[in-house]
C-alpha positions in Angstrom: 10.1 -0.6 -41.8 10.5 -1.6 -38.5 7.2 -2.2 -36.4 7.2 0.8 -33.4 6.7 -0.4 -29.7 3.0 -0.7 -28.6 4.3 1.7 -26.0 5.2 4.7 -28.9 2.2 6.8 -27.9 2.5 9.4 -30.4 2.7 7.1 -33.0 -0.1 4.5 -31.5 -2.3 7.7 -31.0 -1.5 9.4 -34.6 -2.7 6.1 -36.2 -5.9 5.7 -34.3 -6.8 9.0 -34.8 -6.0 8.8 -38.6 -8.3 5.2 -38.6 -11.3 6.7 -36.8 -10.5 4.5 -33.7 -10.8 6.0 -30.2 -7.7 6.5 -28.2 -9.3 5.5 -25.0 -8.4 2.3 -25.8 -4.6 2.8 -25.6 -4.3 2.3 -22.1 -6.6 -0.9 -22.1 -3.8 -2.3 -25.1 -0.8 -1.5 -22.5 -2.2 -2.6 -19.5 -2.8 -6.5 -21.2 0.9 -6.3 -22.5 2.0 -5.8 -19.3 0.1 -8.6 -17.7 0.4 -10.9 -20.5 4.5 -10.2 -21.6 4.0 -12.7 -24.2 0.7 -11.9 -26.1 0.2 -11.1 -29.5 -1.9 -7.8 -30.0 -4.6 -9.5 -31.7 -5.3 -11.6 -28.6 -6.2 -7.9 -26.6 -9.6 -8.0 -26.0 -13.1 -5.4 -26.5 -11.1 -3.6 -28.9 -12.6 -2.1 -32.2 -12.4 -4.5 -35.4 -10.6 -1.9 -37.4 -7.9 -1.8 -34.7 -6.7 -5.4 -35.0 -5.3 -5.0 -38.6 -3.6 -1.8 -38.0 -1.8 -3.2 -34.9 -0.5 -6.2 -36.8 0.5 -4.5 -39.2 2.8 -1.2 -37.6 3.2 -2.5 -33.7 4.6 -5.0 -31.8 4.0 -5.8 -28.3 7.8 -5.2 -27.0 10.2 -4.3 -29.7 13.2 -4.5 -27.2 14.3 -8.2 -25.1 16.1 -8.8 -22.3 19.3 -10.3 -22.8 20.7 -10.5 -19.4 19.8 -9.7 -15.9 22.5 -10.0 -13.5 22.3 -9.6 -9.6 24.8 -7.9 -7.4 26.3 -10.1 -4.4 24.1 -8.4 -1.8 20.8 -8.3 -3.6 20.8 -4.3 -3.7 21.1 -3.9 -7.9 19.5 -5.8 -10.6 21.8 -4.6 -13.9 19.5 -5.4 -17.0 20.9 -5.4 -20.2 18.6 -4.9 -23.0 18.7 -5.5 -26.6 17.0 -3.2 -29.1 15.3 -4.3 -32.4 18.4 -2.4 -34.0 20.5 -4.5 -32.1 22.2 -2.1 -30.0 22.2 -2.7 -26.3 21.4 0.0 -23.4 21.5 -0.6 -19.8 18.8 -0.4 -16.6 19.4 -0.9 -13.1 17.0 -1.9 -10.5 18.3 -0.4 -7.0 17.0 -1.7 -4.1 17.1 0.1 -0.8 15.3 0.8 3.0 14.1 4.8 2.9 14.2 4.0 6.9 18.8 4.1 7.1 18.4 7.7 5.8 17.7 11.1 7.5 15.8 14.3 6.4 15.8 17.4 8.0 18.1 15.8 10.8 15.6 13.1 11.4 15.1 9.3 10.8 13.2 9.3 7.1 9.8 6.9 7.4 9.0 4.2 4.9 10.6 1.0 4.4 12.1 -1.2 1.2 12.1 0.4 -2.0 12.8 -0.1 -5.7 14.2 2.5 -8.1 14.6 1.6 -11.7 17.3 3.7 -13.4 16.4 3.8 -17.2 18.6 4.8 -20.5 17.1 8.0 -23.1 19.8 7.1 -25.7 22.3 4.8 -27.1 25.1 6.5 -26.2 25.8 10.2 -25.5 27.6 13.4 -26.9 27.7 15.3 -23.4 31.6 13.3 -22.5 31.1 13.5 -18.4 34.3 12.1 -17.6 32.2 9.9 -14.6 30.9 8.3 -16.8 31.5 5.6 -19.1 28.4 6.3 -21.9 30.7 9.5 -22.5 33.3 7.5 -24.1 31.1 6.1 -26.4 30.3 9.5 -28.4 26.4 9.7 -29.5 24.4 7.0 -31.3 21.0 7.3 -31.6 18.0 8.3 -29.3 15.5 5.8 -27.6 11.8 6.1 -28.7 9.6 6.9 -26.1 8.4 3.1 -26.2 12.1 2.0 -26.0 12.1 3.6 -22.7 8.9 2.7 -21.3 9.9 -0.7 -22.6 12.8 -0.6 -19.6 9.8 -0.5 -17.1 7.8 -3.5 -18.7 11.2 -5.7 -18.4 12.5 -4.3 -14.7 8.3 -5.1 -13.8 8.6 -8.5 -14.1 11.6 -8.7 -11.6 10.6 -6.6 -8.9 7.9 -3.9 -8.0 9.3 -0.3 -9.3 8.2 2.7 -7.1 10.5 5.2 -8.8 12.0 5.6 -12.1 15.0 7.8 -12.6 16.6 8.7 -15.7 20.1 8.7 -14.9 21.1 5.6 -17.0 22.6 6.2 -20.8 22.1 9.5 -22.3 21.5 13.3 -21.6 17.6 13.0 -21.4 17.2 16.5 -22.4 18.8 15.6 -25.8 16.2 13.4 -26.9 13.3 15.8 -25.3 10.1 14.8 -26.8 10.6 11.1 -26.1 11.7 11.4 -22.6 8.5 13.7 -22.0 6.3 11.3 -24.1 7.8 8.4 -22.0 6.8 10.2 -18.6 3.3 10.7 -19.5 3.4 6.9 -20.4 5.1 6.4 -16.9 2.6 8.5 -14.8 -0.3 7.4 -16.6 -2.1 4.5 -16.6 -1.8 1.4 -16.2 1.8 2.3 -14.5 0.5 5.2 -12.3 3.9 6.2 -11.0 3.0 9.5 -9.1 5.2 12.4 -10.8 7.1 13.1 -7.5 8.3 9.7 -8.1 9.9 10.2 -11.7 13.6 12.1 -11.8 14.9 13.4 -14.7 18.9 13.8 -14.5 20.9 16.4 -16.7 24.0 17.8 -16.5 23.3 21.1 -17.7 21.2 21.5 -21.3 20.2 24.8 -20.7 17.8 25.3 -23.5 15.8 22.2 -22.7 15.8 23.4 -19.2 14.2 26.3 -19.6 11.4 24.3 -21.5 11.4 21.7 -19.3 8.4 22.1 -17.4 5.7 22.8 -20.9 4.7 19.1 -20.7 3.7 19.6 -17.2 1.9 21.4 -14.6 4.0 23.7 -12.5 3.1 22.0 -9.3 4.3 18.3 -10.5 8.1 19.5 -10.9 10.2 19.7 -8.0 14.4 19.8 -8.0 17.4 18.7 -6.5 21.2 19.4 -6.9 23.2 16.7 -7.2 27.1 18.0 -6.5 30.0 16.1 -7.2 33.3 15.8 -4.8 36.6 15.1 -6.5 39.4 13.6 -4.3 42.0 16.5 -3.1 40.1 19.2 -5.5 36.5 20.0 -3.2 36.2 16.9 -0.7 37.8 18.6 2.1 36.0 20.0 5.5 35.7 23.7 4.4 34.2 22.4 1.0 31.8 20.3 3.2 30.7 23.1 5.2 30.5 25.7 2.1 28.5 24.0 0.1 26.2 22.8 2.9 25.7 26.8 3.3 25.1 27.9 0.1 22.3 25.2 -0.3 21.0 24.5 3.2 17.5 24.9 1.6 17.7 22.5 -1.3 17.7 18.4 -1.1 21.1 17.6 -2.5 22.7 14.8 -3.8 26.3 14.1 -3.6 28.5 11.8 -5.8 31.7 10.9 -5.4 33.5 11.7 -8.6 36.1 9.1 -9.7 37.2 9.1 -13.7 36.9 6.0 -16.0 39.3 3.2 -14.7 40.7 5.4 -11.5 40.6 3.9 -8.1 37.8 4.3 -6.0 36.9 7.1 -3.9 37.7 6.5 0.1 34.6 5.7 1.6 35.1 6.6 4.8 36.6 9.9 4.0 33.8 10.6 1.9 30.8 9.5 4.9 32.7 12.0 7.2 32.2 14.7 4.5 28.5 13.9 4.1 28.6 13.9 7.9 29.9 17.5 8.0 28.1 18.6 5.1 24.4 17.4 6.6 25.2 19.6 9.8 24.9 22.7 7.6 22.2 21.4 5.2 20.0 19.1 3.9 21.9 16.1 2.9 19.3 13.6 0.5 19.8 9.8 2.1 20.5 8.9 -2.0 24.2 9.1 -2.2 25.8 7.3 -5.1 28.7 6.2 -6.4 29.9 6.6 -9.9 
């Protein structure tokens, strides 16, 4: 049986509880592994003696490895290829941007340089979205919560991460339990990301949408709308005005849609469309190209 990731919180918590070991030691273990990426679990200090043989037998500090990290020419993105212990690969992407370049409510946004990590939740995906290369793979397997969190661990060794978005490979709400557990780890010690800086993106899993707040208090959940803009279908001036009026009270992410292998969208045309839309509503500065 393959060892579990030390970041598989449910499995680690269950083993500690069965052995009569306090689960208060979990954040201490995670903090040590985060600060000492090549450590062995026997090196984690101040644990009860019964914890060490249990950790050695059933868990590993990291079950995945970073196969490659490729920077874009302008340094705004770094694509991480992560090899799982099963031999499969998933991708995560570090995206760097300056929030001062966008607008919110018609005014320049405050802030400065930020880094966001886009993580995967599955190997492959069954949803089959035409704009997503992962959809051509079909569904392979779900990631464990530990495999999701390990993507953040790999990224933190390359860059400070302020936000995490579940917009990589897979439909997050089709792997609901692992995603919820991963989010709880990410917003807890030692990672301590703000809940408002974690985004779970879904293409419309209605069953999970109805349950998506069950693991969190209601005041931690905010939503926004992502709309697809397709050339010669809904990217005309009247469409921008109509959508802006319809969603004027909501934050909106507009994504230009290109089918796999198709010619890239007209960037200048899309920027004009954004301007028209912004005159009616509240366009997010997080425009995204697919």
